[in-house]
Phi, psi and omega in degrees: 000163183254130178289169184294342176262007176098351181285137180280126179250129180274126183246133179249130177263122181260356178102188185090162182228153178108202183302142184289144168241110183266124180256132183238119186279175179269177179302130181077000182269195176197169188301326186292346177293345178278351187307320180299338182263344189300324183300309181283328175300323181297343175288350182246347181171185175284115188265121182230141175229153181233139169281122174300153180302140182080007181231155175050231185259008178283162174300156184240069177229132178288183018280149183266064184240156176298319180302314182290319183288327174291326175297325177298319177298316180299320178299317178295313180298324179300323180281320182287325191094176184309129189220158164277132182248129177240115185233136176258130173051242179308319179295331175292322176295312179296321178297320181292316180294322176299318179297323179290320185282320185229072185300333180292344184261348181242105182289324180199160186224135172240126176247119180260100170056072175205144177254182178238002185216101177246018179303142183096339175284156187271120173293330176298322177296320178295319180295319179296318180295313182297317184288344181277352183296126192276072178269151352287157173269134182289331182215167176292330175297327177290326175296314177304316180294318184294329186248007185285344179270137003272354181226140189296328185295338178289329173299315178295318176306316184288344176293342176279348191252023180231161173230147181273129174237182187298330185260006179136200183260132179239149173297144177286333177261135180280140184304317184294330179285313181295326176299317180295321177297312180294326182296324179294326179300326180285353185245337188223139177257170180228039177295332177296325177291321178306312183293345180262359181277117183249346182284162173301138186223143174237119179251108186257115187251139176285151170298318173261075193279150170282340182281148174302147184308127177077357187289321183292324176296322176293324176300312181298323181297334179274354179256138184287343185223045184245147174239133178247130178227128174259125188258116184296151176071016184244155171254194187306325173274079182300331182302338182280351176267157186292342184279343188290312185302310181297325178297313183289319181294323178296317179298314183294322180298337180268329193242005175278000000 
């Protein structure tokens, strides 16, 4: 589908019937990273995922701002109709901002391990990390090794986020674009959006969270219908822990 500024957004249909469930991936990710969850999510509704601009098979034109990328989510929701939005990391932020802006389009919201205020963190550190990624990767095993720290499941996740070219495997998201996205997080918060989210919300935090300490609990406290759960033994990909599915299925059974 085409976003309101003309950028083409790649949408993946995972199956299922009934009310839409829109899945939003994290920074450097893509829609296909949701495939391991799509089977059980399809038992609750029509499961759809979108590649964020500059990621996966979507067009790669800025601006690389939360405002623009949340507007893309609104564009997708306008076509889908009122949906449950499930977002991981960056996708959780975009889903939250979309829910604040267009409450009639978001029936319920799940945020997997993401904060709204990273001010004070170094954009230069993010830039250094992204530019140090050793592209191209000679094999998928090399992709797994490069991203396995601090948790092995992230290396496996990232094998979905590369494409094979003649000289090896390249990330689907360009480093300069992901760097620009992360740099904005170090400069701007989205607390105002948190206070405007009125739909039922489930905020799922990792034990080893990417969000600043205590922030997801404070986010939930500012929403009138939010629940915050911290899942023991998990990293940023909370979905890889045993506790994620029952939490989300219980939430969906109530709010679909």
